C-alpha positions in Angstrom: -48.9 32.7 -49.8 -45.8 33.4 -51.4 -45.4 33.8 -55.1 -42.4 32.3 -56.8 -41.3 33.6 -60.4 -40.7 30.7 -62.6 -39.2 30.5 -65.9 -39.8 28.0 -68.3 -36.6 26.4 -69.6 -37.9 25.5 -72.9 -39.9 28.6 -74.1 -38.7 31.2 -71.6 -42.0 32.0 -70.7 -42.4 33.5 -67.2 -45.1 33.2 -64.7 -45.9 33.2 -61.0 -47.1 30.2 -58.8 -47.4 29.4 -55.2 -45.2 26.2 -55.1 -45.4 25.7 -51.5 -49.2 25.5 -51.6 -48.7 22.7 -54.4 -46.5 20.8 -52.3 -48.8 21.0 -49.3 -51.8 20.0 -51.2 -50.1 17.3 -52.6 -50.7 18.2 -56.2 -47.2 18.2 -57.2 -45.1 15.3 -58.4 -41.8 15.0 -56.3 -38.8 14.6 -58.4 -36.3 13.8 -55.7 -33.8 11.0 -56.7 -31.2 8.9 -54.7 -28.2 11.3 -55.7 -30.3 14.5 -54.8 -30.9 13.2 -51.3 -27.5 12.5 -50.7 -26.2 15.8 -51.9 -28.8 17.8 -50.0 -29.9 17.9 -46.4 -33.3 16.3 -46.0 -35.9 19.0 -45.7 -33.8 21.9 -47.0 -34.7 21.7 -50.7 -36.3 19.4 -53.2 -37.7 19.5 -56.7 -41.1 19.1 -58.0 -42.4 19.0 -61.7 -44.0 21.7 -63.0 -46.0 22.2 -66.3 -45.6 25.2 -68.2 -48.9 27.0 -69.0 -47.3 28.5 -72.4 -45.6 25.6 -74.3 -47.3 22.9 -71.8 -44.0 21.0 -71.4 -43.0 19.5 -67.9 -40.0 20.6 -66.1 -38.1 20.0 -62.9 -38.3 23.0 -60.6 -36.2 23.2 -57.3 -37.8 24.4 -54.2 -36.1 25.8 -51.1 -37.8 25.0 -48.0 
């Protein structure tokens, strides 16, 4: 379990979350588009949608595998 410090781009709220656990459980929405696939090597990094616990807005966060 590795907690990552995440900062909301909308309100600036900082919180810690185990994003790898979310991805493994399938709770996170994958937000990888075709252009991201062409830019990045598959399996190296991808993006997920995270909902801020403070302002309740959803933003894209890049996870490095």
